[in-house]
C-alpha positions as CSV (number, residue, x, y, z in Angstrom):
1,M,15.2,10.9,-10.0
2,T,16.0,14.6,-8.6
3,A,18.4,16.7,-10.6
4,I,21.0,15.4,-8.0
5,D,21.3,11.8,-7.9
6,P,21.9,10.8,-4.2
7,T,23.3,7.3,-5.6
8,A,25.8,9.1,-7.8
9,H,28.7,8.4,-5.8
10,L,28.3,4.5,-5.8
11,T,30.3,2.6,-8.2
12,A,28.8,-0.5,-10.0
13,E,30.9,-2.8,-7.8
14,Q,29.7,-0.9,-4.8
15,I,25.9,-1.5,-5.8
16,E,26.3,-5.0,-6.1
17,E,28.2,-5.7,-2.8
18,L,25.2,-3.9,-1.6
19,G,22.9,-6.2,-3.4
20,R,25.0,-9.3,-1.9
21,E,24.9,-8.0,1.6
22,L,21.1,-7.3,1.0
23,D,20.7,-11.1,0.1
24,A,22.4,-12.4,3.0
25,I,20.1,-10.6,5.1
26,R,17.2,-12.1,3.2
27,D,18.6,-15.7,3.3
28,E,19.1,-15.6,7.1
29,V,15.9,-14.7,7.8
30,I,14.4,-17.4,5.8
31,A,16.6,-19.8,7.4
32,D,15.4,-19.0,10.7
33,R,11.6,-19.0,10.0
34,G,9.9,-21.1,12.0
35,E,7.1,-21.9,14.8
36,K,7.4,-18.7,16.5
37,D,6.5,-17.2,13.3
38,A,3.7,-19.3,12.3
39,A,2.3,-19.2,15.8
40,Y,2.6,-15.1,15.5
41,I,0.4,-14.8,12.1
42,R,-2.3,-17.3,13.7
43,K,-2.2,-15.3,17.2
44,V,-3.2,-12.3,15.6
45,I,-6.0,-13.9,12.8
46,S,-7.6,-15.2,15.8
47,A,-7.3,-11.9,17.7
48,Q,-8.8,-10.1,14.6
49,R,-11.8,-12.4,14.4
50,K,-12.5,-12.5,17.9
51,L,-12.3,-8.7,17.9
52,E,-14.5,-8.2,14.7
53,L,-17.5,-10.6,16.3
54,A,-17.2,-9.0,19.8
55,S,-17.8,-5.2,17.8
56,R,-20.1,-6.4,15.7
57,G,-22.1,-8.0,18.7
58,V,-21.8,-4.7,20.9
59,L,-23.4,-2.8,17.8
60,L,-26.5,-4.8,18.3
61,F,-27.1,-2.3,20.6
62,S,-25.8,0.5,19.1
63,F,-28.9,2.8,19.6
64,F,-26.8,3.3,22.9
65,P,-24.5,5.8,22.3
66,P,-21.5,3.9,24.5
67,A,-22.1,0.9,22.6
68,W,-22.1,2.4,18.9
69,I,-18.6,4.4,20.2
70,L,-17.3,0.9,21.7
71,G,-18.6,-1.2,18.5
72,T,-17.1,1.2,15.8
73,A,-14.0,2.0,17.6
74,G,-13.5,-2.3,18.0
75,L,-14.8,-2.7,14.2
76,S,-12.6,0.0,12.9
77,V,-9.5,-1.8,14.3
78,A,-10.2,-5.6,13.3
79,K,-10.8,-4.0,9.7
80,I,-7.2,-2.3,9.6
81,M,-6.0,-5.4,11.3
82,D,-7.8,-7.3,8.5
83,N,-6.4,-5.7,6.0
84,M,-3.2,-4.4,7.0
85,E,-1.2,-6.9,9.3
86,I,-3.3,-9.8,7.8
87,G,-4.6,-9.3,3.9
88,H,-2.1,-7.5,2.8
89,N,0.8,-9.9,4.4
90,V,-0.8,-13.3,3.5
91,L,-1.5,-12.4,0.1
92,H,2.4,-11.1,-0.5
93,G,2.9,-15.0,0.3
94,Q,4.9,-13.9,3.2
95,W,3.2,-17.1,5.4
96,D,3.0,-19.5,2.0
97,W,6.0,-21.5,3.7
98,M,4.0,-22.8,6.3
99,R,1.7,-24.8,3.9
100,D,-1.1,-24.4,5.8
101,P,-4.2,-24.1,3.0
102,K,-6.4,-21.6,5.4
103,I,-3.3,-18.7,5.6
104,H,-2.0,-19.1,1.9
105,S,-1.4,-16.4,-0.9
106,T,-3.7,-18.6,-2.9
107,T,-6.6,-19.5,-0.8
108,W,-7.1,-16.2,1.3
109,E,-9.9,-13.6,0.7
110,W,-9.9,-10.4,2.6
111,D,-12.3,-7.5,3.5
112,H,-11.7,-5.4,0.6
113,A,-13.7,-4.5,-2.6
114,S,-10.8,-5.8,-4.9
115,P,-10.4,-9.3,-5.3
116,S,-7.5,-10.7,-4.1
117,D,-6.5,-12.0,-7.6
118,Q,-6.6,-8.9,-9.2
119,W,-4.7,-6.8,-5.9
120,K,-2.3,-9.5,-6.4
121,H,-1.4,-8.8,-9.8
122,S,-1.4,-5.0,-9.8
123,H,0.4,-4.8,-6.3
124,N,2.6,-7.8,-5.9
125,E,3.5,-8.1,-9.9
126,L,3.5,-4.6,-10.9
127,H,4.3,-2.0,-8.2
128,H,6.5,-4.1,-6.5
129,T,8.9,-4.9,-10.1
130,Y,8.5,-1.7,-11.0
131,T,8.5,0.9,-7.8
132,N,8.5,4.4,-8.7
133,V,9.2,4.0,-11.9
134,I,6.8,6.6,-13.9
135,G,4.8,5.1,-16.5
136,K,5.3,1.6,-15.0
137,D,4.4,1.6,-11.2
138,N,0.7,2.4,-11.5
139,D,0.6,2.8,-7.9
140,L,2.5,6.1,-8.3
141,G,-0.2,8.6,-8.0
142,Y,-3.1,5.8,-8.9
143,G,-3.6,7.8,-12.1
144,I,-4.9,10.7,-10.4
145,M,-2.2,13.0,-9.3
146,R,1.0,14.3,-10.7
147,V,4.0,12.9,-8.8
148,D,7.4,14.4,-10.4
149,E,7.9,17.9,-11.3
150,D,9.2,16.9,-14.7
151,Q,5.8,15.6,-15.7
152,K,3.5,17.7,-17.8
153,W,1.1,20.1,-15.6
154,H,-2.6,20.1,-16.8
155,P,-5.3,22.3,-15.2
156,F,-6.8,19.3,-13.6
157,H,-3.9,18.8,-11.5
158,L,-5.1,21.6,-9.3
159,G,-7.7,19.9,-8.2
160,Q,-5.4,16.6,-7.2
161,P,-5.5,17.4,-3.3
162,L,-9.3,17.2,-3.3
163,W,-9.0,13.8,-5.7
164,N,-6.6,12.4,-3.3
165,F,-8.8,13.0,-0.3
166,V,-11.9,11.6,-1.7
167,N,-9.8,8.3,-2.9
168,A,-8.5,8.4,1.2
169,C,-12.4,8.6,1.9
170,F,-13.3,5.5,-0.3
171,F,-9.5,4.0,-0.8
172,E,-11.0,0.4,-1.2
173,Y,-12.9,1.2,-3.9
174,G,-10.6,3.7,-5.7
175,I,-8.1,0.2,-5.6
176,A,-10.5,-1.7,-7.0
177,A,-11.2,0.6,-9.8
178,Y,-7.3,0.6,-9.9
179,D,-6.6,-2.8,-10.3
180,L,-9.5,-3.0,-12.7
181,E,-7.3,-0.3,-14.7
182,L,-10.6,1.2,-14.8
183,G,-9.4,4.5,-16.4
184,R,-7.7,2.9,-19.7
185,N,-10.4,0.5,-20.0
186,L,-13.7,2.9,-20.6
187,S,-13.4,3.3,-24.2
188,K,-15.9,1.5,-25.7
189,R,-13.7,-1.0,-27.6
190,R,-11.8,-1.9,-24.4
191,R,-15.3,-2.3,-22.5
192,K,-16.1,-5.2,-24.8
193,N,-12.9,-6.9,-24.2
194,P,-13.8,-10.6,-22.7
195,E,-11.0,-10.3,-20.4
196,F,-11.9,-7.2,-18.7
197,R,-15.5,-7.7,-18.7
198,A,-14.4,-11.0,-16.9
199,R,-12.6,-8.9,-14.3
200,A,-15.1,-6.4,-13.8
201,K,-18.1,-9.2,-13.1
202,A,-15.4,-10.1,-10.4
203,V,-15.1,-7.0,-8.8
204,G,-19.0,-6.4,-8.9
205,R,-19.2,-9.7,-7.3
206,K,-17.0,-8.8,-4.5
207,I,-18.9,-5.4,-4.1
208,R,-22.0,-6.8,-3.8
209,K,-20.4,-9.5,-1.5
210,Q,-19.1,-6.7,1.0
211,V,-22.4,-4.3,0.7
212,L,-24.5,-7.2,1.4
213,K,-22.5,-8.2,4.6
214,D,-21.6,-4.5,5.8
215,Y,-24.8,-2.5,4.9
216,V,-27.5,-5.4,4.9
217,I,-27.2,-8.7,7.1
218,H,-25.3,-7.0,10.2
219,P,-27.8,-4.1,10.3
220,L,-31.1,-6.3,9.8
221,L,-29.8,-8.4,12.5
222,S,-29.5,-5.2,15.0
223,G,-33.4,-4.8,14.9
224,P,-34.1,-1.4,16.2
225,S,-30.3,-0.2,15.9
226,F,-30.6,-0.8,12.2
227,I,-29.6,2.8,11.5
228,T,-27.0,3.2,14.0
229,T,-25.3,-0.1,13.1
230,L,-25.3,1.1,9.4
231,A,-23.8,4.3,10.4
232,A,-21.3,2.3,12.7
233,T,-20.3,0.3,9.8
234,F,-19.9,2.9,7.1
235,T,-17.9,5.0,9.9
236,A,-15.7,1.9,10.3
237,N,-15.2,1.3,6.5
238,V,-14.0,5.3,6.3
239,V,-11.4,4.9,9.4
240,R,-10.2,1.8,7.9
241,N,-9.5,3.5,4.4
242,L,-8.4,6.7,5.6
243,W,-5.7,5.0,7.8
244,T,-4.5,2.6,5.1
245,H,-4.5,5.8,2.5
246,S,-2.2,7.3,4.9
247,V,0.2,4.7,5.6
248,I,0.7,3.9,1.8
249,M,1.0,7.8,1.1
250,C,3.9,7.9,4.0
251,G,5.6,5.0,2.4
252,H,5.9,6.2,-1.1
253,F,4.9,10.0,-1.2
254,P,7.0,12.1,1.3
255,E,9.6,14.6,0.3
256,G,12.8,12.7,-0.1
257,V,11.8,9.4,-1.8
258,Q,12.8,9.4,-5.6
259,V,10.9,8.5,-8.8
260,F,12.7,6.9,-12.0
261,E,12.6,7.2,-15.3
262,R,11.4,4.1,-17.4
263,R,14.8,4.3,-19.5
264,S,16.9,4.1,-15.8
265,I,15.6,0.4,-15.4
266,K,16.8,-0.9,-18.7
267,G,19.2,-3.8,-18.1
268,E,18.7,-3.2,-14.2
269,T,20.9,-5.5,-11.9
270,R,19.9,-7.4,-8.7
271,G,22.1,-4.5,-6.9
272,Q,20.6,-1.8,-8.8
273,W,16.8,-3.4,-8.0
274,Y,17.8,-3.4,-4.4
275,L,19.0,0.3,-4.5
276,R,15.5,1.4,-6.4
277,Q,13.8,-0.3,-3.5
278,M,15.9,1.9,-1.0
279,M,15.8,5.2,-2.5
280,G,11.9,4.4,-3.7
281,S,10.3,4.1,-0.4
282,A,10.1,5.6,3.3
283,N,9.3,4.6,7.0
284,I,7.3,5.4,9.4
285,S,9.0,6.0,13.1
286,G,7.0,5.2,16.1
287,S,5.7,2.2,19.0
288,K,5.3,-1.4,18.3
289,A,1.7,-0.8,18.5
290,M,2.2,1.8,15.5
291,H,4.3,-0.4,13.7
292,F,1.4,-3.5,14.2
293,M,-1.5,-1.1,13.1
294,T,0.4,-0.3,9.8
295,G,0.6,-3.9,9.2
296,N,4.5,-3.1,9.9
297,L,4.3,-1.4,6.6
298,S,5.8,1.6,8.7
299,H,8.8,-0.6,7.8
300,Q,8.2,0.2,4.1
301,I,11.9,0.4,3.1
302,E,12.2,-3.4,4.6
303,H,9.0,-4.5,2.8
304,H,10.0,-3.2,-0.8
305,L,13.2,-4.6,-0.1
306,F,12.0,-8.2,1.0
307,P,7.9,-8.5,0.1
308,D,7.8,-11.9,0.9
309,L,9.3,-12.2,4.2
310,P,7.1,-12.1,7.6
311,S,6.2,-9.1,8.3
312,N,7.0,-9.3,11.8
313,R,10.6,-9.8,11.0
314,Y,10.8,-6.5,9.7
315,A,12.1,-4.7,12.9
316,E,15.0,-6.3,13.5
317,V,15.8,-6.4,9.7
318,S,15.6,-2.5,9.7
319,V,18.5,-2.4,12.1
320,K,20.7,-4.2,9.6
321,V,19.2,-2.4,6.7
322,R,19.7,0.9,8.1
323,A,23.5,0.1,9.0
324,L,23.7,-0.6,5.4
325,F,22.2,2.9,4.5
326,E,25.0,4.4,6.6
327,K,27.7,2.0,5.6
328,Y,26.8,3.4,1.8
329,E,26.1,7.2,2.3
330,L,22.2,6.9,1.6
331,E,19.5,8.5,3.2
332,Y,17.1,6.7,5.1
333,V,14.2,8.5,4.6
334,S,12.1,8.1,7.9
335,G,9.8,10.0,10.7
336,P,6.9,10.0,12.8
337,L,3.4,9.8,11.4
338,P,2.8,13.1,11.9
339,K,5.5,14.1,9.8
340,Q,5.4,11.6,7.1
341,V,2.0,12.6,6.3
342,F,2.2,16.4,6.4
343,S,5.3,16.1,3.8
344,A,3.5,13.7,1.5
345,W,0.2,16.2,1.4
346,R,2.5,19.2,1.1
347,K,3.8,17.2,-1.8
348,V,0.5,16.6,-3.3
349,F,-0.3,20.5,-3.0
350,R,3.4,21.5,-4.3
351,L,2.6,18.9,-7.7
352,S,-0.9,20.2,-8.2
353,L,0.9,23.8,-9.3
354,P,2.9,24.4,-12.4
355,N,6.4,24.5,-12.0
356,K,7.5,28.4,-11.7
357,N,10.8,27.5,-13.6
358,P,10.1,24.9,-15.9
359,K,13.1,22.4,-16.7
360,V,14.3,21.9,-20.1
361,K,13.4,18.5,-21.2
362,T,14.8,16.5,-24.0
363,P,12.6,15.3,-26.4
364,D,12.8,11.6,-25.1
365,R,12.2,12.7,-22.0
366,E,9.3,14.7,-22.7
367,K,7.8,11.9,-24.5
368,E,8.1,9.5,-21.9
369,L,6.6,11.8,-18.9
370,V,3.8,12.5,-21.5
371,A,3.2,8.9,-21.8
372,A,3.0,8.5,-18.3
């Protein structure tokens, strides 16, 4: 965490009481889930599929500039909806309580380069368990960025603004590589591991399926619009990737969001886990339309507290959660999208440079950060 611990004023008893109050909020929503929530996700899925189909239909005539613009915009929005409000949240198990085999975390596959089972392991099991713990949460910097002043600086980090931008443009492939833990499995010995080879083949199959759908079948169906449809689909994928990356950066990386040492979670209680989620996340303020387009990850704090609650309930939950922040005198990091994007990127640039005044680290702390 930062040199000044923003939670130091809380006693152990207060932290556990905070946990009980958050449990009560969660239990209240679970008890209230019902047909209105089920109707919501079914309506969203139906709207997304109709929008994608209509947009691809318009792109059959994409050699006309107005059709290209309209079709590309529609396809971009449809892909964002599929990834954010639908795919991400269905794969979190937010709708498993409906017992609908077509809208269930065990059967859903999304418009993404990463197979759903691999994403669920790296995201649901690792990221949400070890949120912002250096060396445990691989989402923290995706292995290509320095995310804390106390991490040892290397000349490689000078390029992290560039690495981050390239990752943003091709984010679905970056996530696929990250879910596969490609970086740590590049050695000859690790590449021969049967488990890794099986997972790599699964990623390869998923990427081939995505490429075939987006860059072969649909453009071929467009006939004389082949090239323009190809360009439109590529543009829609880049737009989706940039948007998704921006939302995730705003939820995890702006100034004011805390990171944690591995030793800090040893013996962690339920209340302490909740507190880490509160301090390790940030929200984006805005309109209902903006919240929808982020998959309600604009309520990142609430999502990290309650990752399995239906996303359409985060807005109402946020009022109660914010009241708890005020009650326990904690900072609720939130702001409009431009402000959060600027804050996150400023931090990326700042941490790409060596510290002006390096802190003195204990041997244990140095060992931990180098390992991370």
